[in-house]
N, CA, C and O of each residue as an XYZ file, in Angstrom:
248
protein
N     -27.228     26.704    -22.742
C     -28.247     25.960    -22.023
C     -28.884     24.932    -22.955
O     -29.144     25.226    -24.123
N     -29.131     23.749    -22.449
C     -29.701     22.682    -23.265
C     -31.192     22.914    -23.459
O     -31.924     23.218    -22.517
N     -31.621     22.762    -24.708
C     -33.030     22.941    -25.051
C     -33.482     21.689    -25.798
O     -32.812     21.262    -26.739
N     -34.611     21.089    -25.395
C     -35.067     19.885    -26.090
C     -35.502     20.176    -27.523
O     -36.117     21.207    -27.794
N     -35.175     19.256    -28.443
C     -35.566     19.428    -29.844
C     -37.042     19.142    -30.062
O     -37.681     19.776    -30.902
N     -37.587     18.192    -29.312
C     -38.982     17.787    -29.478
C     -39.722     17.938    -28.155
O     -39.124     17.915    -27.079
N     -41.024     18.092    -28.261
C     -41.876     18.159    -27.074
C     -41.942     16.773    -26.439
O     -42.102     15.770    -27.136
N     -41.820     16.724    -25.127
C     -41.937     15.459    -24.418
C     -43.402     15.030    -24.411
O     -44.280     15.804    -24.029
N     -43.656     13.809    -24.828
C     -45.035     13.337    -24.926
C     -45.626     13.129    -23.534
O     -44.894     13.013    -22.550
N     -46.946     13.083    -23.461
C     -47.641     12.855    -22.187
C     -47.255     11.507    -21.613
O     -47.135     11.351    -20.398
N     -47.060     10.531    -22.492
C     -46.690      9.187    -22.040
C     -45.323      9.200    -21.353
O     -45.169      8.654    -20.260
N     -44.330      9.824    -21.997
C     -42.986      9.887    -21.418
C     -42.994     10.685    -20.116
O     -42.332     10.303    -19.151
N     -43.732     11.777    -20.083
C     -43.825     12.607    -18.879
C     -44.425     11.806    -17.722
O     -43.917     11.844    -16.601
N     -45.503     11.087    -18.004
C     -46.178     10.327    -16.961
C     -45.342      9.124    -16.516
O     -45.376      8.754    -15.342
N     -44.591      8.507    -17.440
C     -43.716      7.405    -17.043
C     -42.624      7.897    -16.094
O     -42.245      7.192    -15.159
N     -42.129      9.088    -16.333
C     -41.105      9.659    -15.465
C     -41.671      9.927    -14.067
O     -40.962      9.784    -13.071
N     -42.923     10.307    -13.997
C     -43.566     10.643    -12.727
C     -44.211      9.440    -12.033
O     -44.860      9.603    -11.000
N     -44.044      8.262    -12.574
C     -44.728      7.073    -12.055
C     -44.332      6.756    -10.616
O     -45.127      6.170     -9.882
N     -43.126      7.128    -10.197
C     -42.642      6.787     -8.862
C     -42.813      7.927     -7.868
O     -42.341      7.829     -6.736
N     -43.473      8.995     -8.267
C     -43.613     10.166     -7.400
C     -44.779     10.065     -6.428
O     -44.887     10.887     -5.518
N     -45.658      9.075     -6.597
C     -46.830      8.963     -5.743
C     -46.466      8.560     -4.323
O     -45.463      7.883     -4.098
N     -47.281      8.978     -3.373
C     -47.056      8.624     -1.981
C     -47.624      7.232     -1.693
O     -48.702      6.901     -2.185
N     -46.922      6.413     -0.908
C     -47.440      5.085     -0.586
C     -48.590      5.181      0.417
O     -48.619      6.070      1.268
N     -49.514      4.270      0.300
C     -50.647      4.225      1.224
C     -50.191      3.516      2.497
O     -49.630      2.423      2.421
N     -50.420      4.120      3.668
C     -49.975      3.454      4.898
C     -50.772      2.181      5.160
O     -51.970      2.122      4.883
N     -50.106      1.172      5.689
C     -50.776     -0.078      6.024
C     -51.667      0.113      7.234
O     -51.279      0.770      8.200
N     -52.839     -0.450      7.187
C     -53.789     -0.331      8.295
C     -54.034     -1.730      8.838
O     -54.297     -2.664      8.081
N     -53.945     -1.868     10.159
C     -54.281     -3.136     10.793
C     -55.426     -2.902     11.770
O     -55.750     -1.762     12.100
N     -56.030     -3.986     12.225
C     -57.136     -3.876     13.166
C     -56.639     -4.150     14.578
O     -55.828     -5.048     14.806
N     -57.138     -3.364     15.515
C     -56.803     -3.561     16.919
C     -57.423     -4.878     17.380
O     -58.612     -5.104     17.151
N     -56.642     -5.758     18.029
C     -57.214     -7.034     18.472
C     -58.232     -6.878     19.603
O     -59.067     -7.760     19.804
N     -58.172     -5.773     20.340
C     -59.096     -5.563     21.452
C     -60.446     -5.015     20.982
O     -61.494     -5.603     21.247
N     -60.399     -3.869     20.274
C     -61.656     -3.185     19.928
C     -62.007     -3.282     18.445
O     -63.056     -2.790     18.030
N     -61.146     -3.909     17.640
C     -61.370     -4.130     16.204
C     -61.459     -2.826     15.398
O     -62.013     -2.819     14.299
N     -60.921     -1.729     15.933
C     -60.890     -0.464     15.205
C     -59.614     -0.418     14.357
O     -58.604     -1.003     14.748
N     -59.638      0.265     13.205
C     -58.419      0.377     12.395
C     -57.378      1.257     13.090
O     -57.710      2.267     13.710
N     -56.102      0.845     12.970
C     -55.003      1.602     13.565
C     -53.750      1.356     12.745
O     -53.697      0.414     11.954
N     -52.745      2.193     12.926
C     -51.475      1.995     12.264
C     -50.699      0.905     13.001
O     -50.769      0.830     14.227
N     -49.966      0.064     12.281
C     -49.240     -1.017     12.948
C     -48.113     -0.481     13.836
O     -47.541      0.574     13.559
N     -47.806     -1.211     14.891
C     -46.742     -0.888     15.847
C     -46.998      0.422     16.574
O     -46.058      1.136     16.924
N     -48.267      0.741     16.802
C     -48.638      1.951     17.523
C     -49.767      1.637     18.487
O     -50.517      0.679     18.299
N     -49.877      2.459     19.523
C     -50.940      2.293     20.507
C     -52.269      2.620     19.844
O     -52.367      3.579     19.077
N     -53.293      1.822     20.140
C     -54.631      2.078     19.610
C     -55.170      3.342     20.274
O     -55.175      3.449     21.501
N     -55.621      4.295     19.468
C     -56.122      5.558     20.004
C     -57.488      5.406     20.655
O     -57.871      6.229     21.487
N     -58.225      4.367     20.288
C     -59.577      4.204     20.802
C     -59.556      3.553     22.188
O     -60.146      4.080     23.131
N     -58.876      2.405     22.309
C     -58.897      1.685     23.593
C     -57.611      1.841     24.393
O     -57.592      1.491     25.573
N     -56.526      2.354     23.795
C     -55.291      2.608     24.519
C     -54.450      1.389     24.804
O     -53.656      1.408     25.745
N     -54.591      0.322     24.026
C     -53.820     -0.893     24.272
C     -52.739     -1.081     23.213
O     -52.854     -0.595     22.088
N     -51.680     -1.803     23.603
C     -50.612     -2.178     22.682
C     -50.124     -3.557     23.099
O     -49.723     -3.749     24.247
N     -50.151     -4.512     22.187
C     -49.774     -5.906     22.436
C     -50.536     -6.494     23.620
O     -49.967     -7.223     24.432
N     -51.816     -6.175     23.711
C     -52.669     -6.756     24.729
C     -52.590     -6.099     26.095
O     -53.279     -6.530     27.019
N     -51.765     -5.062     26.249
C     -51.633     -4.375     27.535
C     -52.145     -2.953     27.418
O     -51.960     -2.302     26.390
N     -52.795     -2.467     28.480
C     -53.274     -1.089     28.500
C     -52.086     -0.171     28.743
O     -51.409     -0.271     29.766
N     -51.842      0.721     27.798
C     -50.699      1.618     27.876
C     -51.143      3.011     28.315
O     -50.489      3.644     29.145
N     -52.251      3.484     27.758
C     -52.775      4.796     28.122
C     -54.255      4.659     28.494
O     -54.959      3.787     27.986
N     -54.696      5.514     29.366
C     -56.103      5.526     29.741
C     -56.865      6.414     28.756
O     -56.464      7.551     28.508
N     -57.935      5.912     28.207
C     -58.775      6.687     27.307
C     -60.187      6.725     27.865
O     -60.530      5.962     28.769
N     -60.993      7.607     27.327
C     -62.378      7.724     27.757
C     -63.142      6.424     27.446
O     -64.008      6.011     28.216
N     -62.819      5.796     26.328
C     -63.460      4.546     25.921
C     -63.119      3.419     26.897
O     -63.972      2.591     27.216
N     -61.876      3.389     27.366
C     -61.435      2.326     28.268
C     -62.046      2.485     29.666
O     -62.228      1.497     30.378
N     -62.357      3.710     30.053
C     -62.922      3.966     31.380
C     -64.355      3.475     31.507
O     -64.811      3.148     32.603
N     -65.076      3.422     30.364
C     -66.490      3.037     30.383
C     -66.669      1.568     30.659
O     -67.800      1.082     30.708
């Protein structure tokens, strides 16, 4: 079994792990209600997508 001769430094360890982080999802604003939402998805607050009402929500009924 292979055994390292020297201890791996914190710098080398962290450089190896540099790509392990999770990406932050992009957030866009709904053009109708200006609430933050994920792109290419129906707005959970007002229920619209591309300017059309897709689902009925309590907010949209008011």
